[in-house]
C-alpha atoms as a printed R data frame, in Angstrom:
    type eleno elety resid chain resno       x      y       z
1   ATOM     1    CA   MET     A     1 103.865 51.880  63.772
2   ATOM     2    CA   ASN     A     2 105.043 53.613  66.969
3   ATOM     3    CA   LYS     A     3 108.130 55.496  65.567
4   ATOM     4    CA   PHE     A     4 108.879 56.762  69.193
5   ATOM     5    CA   ASN     A     5 110.787 55.118  71.644
6   ATOM     6    CA   ASN     A     6 110.199 56.287  74.968
7   ATOM     7    CA   LYS     A     7 112.866 54.698  76.880
8   ATOM     8    CA   LYS     A     8 114.823 57.851  78.816
9   ATOM     9    CA   GLN     A     9 118.323 57.024  77.393
10  ATOM    10    CA   ASN     A    10 117.578 56.154  73.620
11  ATOM    11    CA   PHE     A    11 115.014 58.793  73.211
12  ATOM    12    CA   VAL     A    12 115.303 60.650  69.806
13  ATOM    13    CA   ARG     A    13 113.166 63.332  68.692
14  ATOM    14    CA   VAL     A    14 111.781 62.997  65.079
15  ATOM    15    CA   ASN     A    15 109.417 65.259  62.872
16  ATOM    16    CA   GLU     A    16 106.884 67.103  64.747
17  ATOM    17    CA   GLN     A    17 108.476 66.257  68.237
18  ATOM    18    CA   ILE     A    18 111.117 68.449  67.685
19  ATOM    19    CA   ARG     A    19 110.493 71.587  69.340
20  ATOM    20    CA   PHE     A    20 113.707 73.981  69.171
21  ATOM    21    CA   SER     A    21 114.008 76.693  66.182
22  ATOM    22    CA   PRO     A    22 116.337 77.128  64.225
23  ATOM    23    CA   VAL     A    23 118.190 73.672  63.740
24  ATOM    24    CA   ARG     A    24 121.314 72.772  62.210
25  ATOM    25    CA   VAL     A    25 120.391 70.590  59.574
26  ATOM    26    CA   VAL     A    26 122.678 67.384  57.905
27  ATOM    27    CA   LYS     A    27 122.151 65.075  55.303
28  ATOM    28    CA   ASP     A    28 124.735 62.369  53.791
29  ATOM    29    CA   LYS     A    29 127.179 63.946  56.199
30  ATOM    30    CA   VAL     A    30 126.987 67.070  54.607
31  ATOM    31    CA   GLN     A    31 125.862 70.533  56.379
32  ATOM    32    CA   LEU     A    32 122.721 71.997  54.981
33  ATOM    33    CA   GLY     A    33 123.198 74.987  57.273
34  ATOM    34    CA   VAL     A    34 121.026 76.532  60.120
35  ATOM    35    CA   MET     A    35 117.326 77.107  59.325
36  ATOM    36    CA   ARG     A    36 113.700 77.071  60.714
37  ATOM    37    CA   VAL     A    37 112.458 73.636  61.880
38  ATOM    38    CA   GLU     A    38 109.466 74.111  59.573
39  ATOM    39    CA   ASP     A    39 111.744 74.476  56.566
40  ATOM    40    CA   ALA     A    40 113.996 71.585  57.538
41  ATOM    41    CA   ARG     A    41 110.743 69.484  58.227
42  ATOM    42    CA   LYS     A    42 109.440 70.777  54.478
43  ATOM    43    CA   LEU     A    43 112.696 69.500  53.108
44  ATOM    44    CA   ALA     A    44 112.662 66.003  54.656
45  ATOM    45    CA   ARG     A    45 109.354 65.706  53.746
46  ATOM    46    CA   ASP     A    46 109.689 66.620  50.142
47  ATOM    47    CA   GLU     A    47 112.321 63.605  49.982
48  ATOM    48    CA   GLY     A    48 110.239 61.314  51.777
49  ATOM    49    CA   LEU     A    49 112.318 60.995  54.755
50  ATOM    50    CA   ASP     A    50 112.598 62.196  58.578
51  ATOM    51    CA   LEU     A    51 114.168 64.691  60.306
52  ATOM    52    CA   VAL     A    52 115.688 63.179  63.083
53  ATOM    53    CA   GLU     A    53 117.475 65.370  66.210
54  ATOM    54    CA   ILE     A    54 121.091 63.528  66.278
55  ATOM    55    CA   VAL     A    55 122.535 65.768  69.495
56  ATOM    56    CA   PRO     A    56 119.872 67.613  71.077
57  ATOM    57    CA   ASN     A    57 122.155 69.409  73.884
58  ATOM    58    CA   ALA     A    58 124.140 71.697  70.768
59  ATOM    59    CA   ARG     A    59 122.744 75.196  70.204
60  ATOM    60    CA   PRO     A    60 121.309 74.808  67.684
61  ATOM    61    CA   PRO     A    61 120.225 71.655  68.047
62  ATOM    62    CA   VAL     A    62 121.521 69.361  64.869
63  ATOM    63    CA   CYS     A    63 118.819 67.689  63.133
64  ATOM    64    CA   GLU     A    64 119.816 64.742  60.135
65  ATOM    65    CA   ILE     A    65 117.628 64.124  57.148
66  ATOM    66    CA   VAL     A    66 117.374 60.185  57.159
67  ATOM    67    CA   ASP     A    67 115.270 57.378  57.144
68  ATOM    68    CA   TYR     A    68 114.138 56.727  60.688
69  ATOM    69    CA   GLY     A    69 113.568 52.918  60.581
70  ATOM    70    CA   LYS     A    70 117.107 52.723  58.813
71  ATOM    71    CA   PHE     A    71 118.469 54.663  61.583
72  ATOM    72    CA   ARG     A    72 116.886 52.880  64.886
73  ATOM    73    CA   TYR     A    73 118.471 49.727  63.054
74  ATOM    74    CA   GLN     A    74 121.775 50.906  62.720
75  ATOM    75    CA   GLN     A    75 121.538 52.533  66.497
76  ATOM    76    CA   SER     A    76 120.488 49.198  67.885
77  ATOM    77    CA   ILE     A    77 123.440 47.397  65.810
78  ATOM    78    CA   ARG     A    78 125.892 49.803  67.151
79  ATOM    79    CA   GLU     A    79 124.491 49.042  70.801
80  ATOM    80    CA   LYS     A    80 124.940 45.526  70.291
81  ATOM    81    CA   GLU     A    81 128.362 45.922  69.459
82  ATOM    82    CA   LYS     A    82 129.110 47.958  72.413
83  ATOM    83    CA   LYS     A    83 127.527 44.721  74.316
84  ATOM    84    CA   GLN     A    84 129.947 42.130  73.283
85  ATOM    85    CA   HIS     A    85 133.038 44.369  73.373
86  ATOM    86    CA   ALA     A    86 132.073 45.438  76.986
87  ATOM    87    CA   LYS     A    87 133.798 43.240  79.355
88  ATOM    88    CA   GLN     A    88 131.679 41.548  81.448
89  ATOM    89    CA   ILE     A    89 132.826 40.813  85.164
90  ATOM    90    CA   GLU     A    90 131.102 38.491  86.957
91  ATOM    91    CA   MET     A    91 130.446 38.479  90.545
92  ATOM    92    CA   LYS     A    92 130.431 35.443  92.733
93  ATOM    93    CA   GLU     A    93 128.886 35.037  96.323
94  ATOM    94    CA   ILE     A    94 130.015 33.021  99.003
95  ATOM    95    CA   ARG     A    95 127.532 32.402 101.917
96  ATOM    96    CA   LEU     A    96 129.106 32.054 105.363
97  ATOM    97    CA   SER     A    97 128.150 31.685 109.155
98  ATOM    98    CA   PRO     A    98 129.930 32.728 112.109
99  ATOM    99    CA   LYS     A    99 129.546 29.018 113.573
100 ATOM   100    CA   ILE     A   100 131.567 27.640 110.586
101 ATOM   101    CA   ALA     A   101 133.427 24.656 111.058
102 ATOM   102    CA   GLU     A   102 137.088 24.649 110.145
103 ATOM   103    CA   ASN     A   103 137.122 22.428 107.168
104 ATOM   104    CA   ASP     A   104 133.866 24.377 105.755
105 ATOM   105    CA   VAL     A   105 136.093 27.221 105.860
106 ATOM   106    CA   ASP     A   106 138.661 25.564 103.831
107 ATOM   107    CA   THR     A   107 136.181 24.720 101.340
108 ATOM   108    CA   LYS     A   108 134.947 27.773 100.885
109 ATOM   109    CA   SER     A   109 138.393 29.172 100.547
110 ATOM   110    CA   LYS     A   110 138.775 26.561  97.804
111 ATOM   111    CA   ALA     A   111 135.577 27.812  96.280
112 ATOM   112    CA   ALA     A   112 136.901 31.753  96.463
113 ATOM   113    CA   ARG     A   113 140.149 30.540  95.023
114 ATOM   114    CA   LYS     A   114 138.551 29.189  92.257
115 ATOM   115    CA   PHE     A   115 136.383 32.074  91.567
116 ATOM   116    CA   LEU     A   116 138.874 34.213  91.731
117 ATOM   117    CA   ALA     A   117 141.210 32.207  89.133
118 ATOM   118    CA   ASP     A   118 138.523 32.321  87.038
119 ATOM   119    CA   GLY     A   119 138.809 36.308  87.063
120 ATOM   120    CA   LYS     A   120 135.312 36.892  89.152
121 ATOM   121    CA   LYS     A   121 134.647 38.838  91.847
122 ATOM   122    CA   VAL     A   122 133.655 37.496  94.891
123 ATOM   123    CA   GLN     A   123 131.655 38.657  97.232
124 ATOM   124    CA   LEU     A   124 131.758 37.081 100.815
125 ATOM   125    CA   ASN     A   125 128.452 37.440 102.460
126 ATOM   126    CA   LEU     A   126 128.436 36.212 106.580
127 ATOM   127    CA   LEU     A   127 124.945 36.254 107.976
128 ATOM   128    CA   PHE     A   128 124.045 36.709 111.724
129 ATOM   129    CA   ARG     A   129 120.798 34.828 112.275
130 ATOM   130    CA   GLY     A   130 119.940 35.541 115.888
131 ATOM   131    CA   ASN     A   131 120.652 38.013 118.672
132 ATOM   132    CA   ARG     A   132 122.998 35.646 120.229
133 ATOM   133    CA   GLU     A   133 124.923 35.601 117.018
134 ATOM   134    CA   LEU     A   134 124.839 39.100 116.585
135 ATOM   135    CA   ALA     A   135 126.222 39.595 119.836
136 ATOM   136    CA   HIS     A   136 129.169 38.076 119.088
137 ATOM   137    CA   GLN     A   137 130.344 39.928 115.901
138 ATOM   138    CA   GLU     A   138 133.744 39.562 116.460
139 ATOM   139    CA   GLU     A   139 133.536 35.692 115.592
140 ATOM   140    CA   GLY     A   140 132.190 36.435 111.996
141 ATOM   141    CA   PHE     A   141 134.852 39.258 111.136
142 ATOM   142    CA   LYS     A   142 137.441 36.589 112.286
143 ATOM   143    CA   VAL     A   143 135.681 33.964 109.540
144 ATOM   144    CA   VAL     A   144 135.753 36.607 106.916
145 ATOM   145    CA   ASN     A   145 139.654 37.211 107.564
146 ATOM   146    CA   ARG     A   146 140.796 34.245 107.425
147 ATOM   147    CA   ILE     A   147 139.127 33.801 104.262
148 ATOM   148    CA   ILE     A   148 140.584 36.531 103.116
149 ATOM   149    CA   LYS     A   149 144.133 35.769 104.533
150 ATOM   150    CA   GLU     A   150 144.146 32.608 102.687
151 ATOM   151    CA   VAL     A   151 143.318 33.968  99.209
152 ATOM   152    CA   GLU     A   152 145.274 37.128  99.680
153 ATOM   153    CA   ASP     A   153 147.948 36.180  97.297
154 ATOM   154    CA   ILE     A   154 145.756 35.811  94.102
155 ATOM   155    CA   CYS     A   155 143.321 38.557  95.287
156 ATOM   156    CA   LYS     A   156 143.129 42.247  96.448
157 ATOM   157    CA   VAL     A   157 140.261 43.322  98.589
158 ATOM   158    CA   GLU     A   158 137.740 45.928  96.748
159 ATOM   159    CA   SER     A   159 135.669 46.761  99.874
160 ATOM   160    CA   PRO     A   160 136.999 45.734 103.707
161 ATOM   161    CA   PRO     A   161 134.723 43.509 105.913
162 ATOM   162    CA   LYS     A   162 131.794 45.705 107.105
163 ATOM   163    CA   MET     A   163 128.857 45.313 109.019
164 ATOM   164    CA   GLU     A   164 125.683 46.045 106.975
165 ATOM   165    CA   GLY     A   165 122.527 45.483 109.095
166 ATOM   166    CA   ARG     A   166 122.974 41.553 110.025
167 ATOM   167    CA   ARG     A   167 125.575 41.034 107.384
168 ATOM   168    CA   ILE     A   168 129.318 41.273 107.083
169 ATOM   169    CA   ILE     A   169 129.801 41.932 103.488
170 ATOM   170    CA   CYS     A   170 133.277 42.335 101.458
171 ATOM   171    CA   ARG     A   171 134.231 42.033  98.214
172 ATOM   172    CA   ILE     A   172 137.672 40.857  96.865
173 ATOM   173    CA   GLU     A   173 138.858 40.877  93.093
174 ATOM   174    CA   PRO     A   174 141.569 39.045  91.159
175 ATOM   175    CA   ILE     A   175 144.766 40.729  91.087
176 ATOM   176    CA   LYS     A   176 145.295 41.593  87.273
177 ATOM   177    CA   GLY     A   177 147.773 40.533  84.983
């Protein structure tokens, strides 16, 4: 069984991977003091447990004597709980064209209003297809600004309309409360 997790964010040094000496040793939330890493490894090995580096940036590094499998299991449970409590903000995209008809603009603004009412952010994405369309960028800005004006009572502009390559991109988000 591979005990080493090579993901950068979750990388934890265990037993022989711990290079720094001396280390501060903790067992069952009780400090055993600062000792050489070899002595700490021997102490952990005698109890049938692992020496796990908990706080690598501290000087000296803090290591804990625990069962590594149990430690990883508890860590994964904590990460899952964090993800559950984190609020996920969904982004919806509305694609537009500079030659869009009036009734289609109304339909797109109603869709944006619905997404904003559901608490989702909306990205307005207007694509210029050819050089002739690209020559009349002001028409694209008029379309995007019209949609913003129609939903401005329930949203605020997160990033104003701006050109990015052949696109005009604008993000709006619902007003809190």
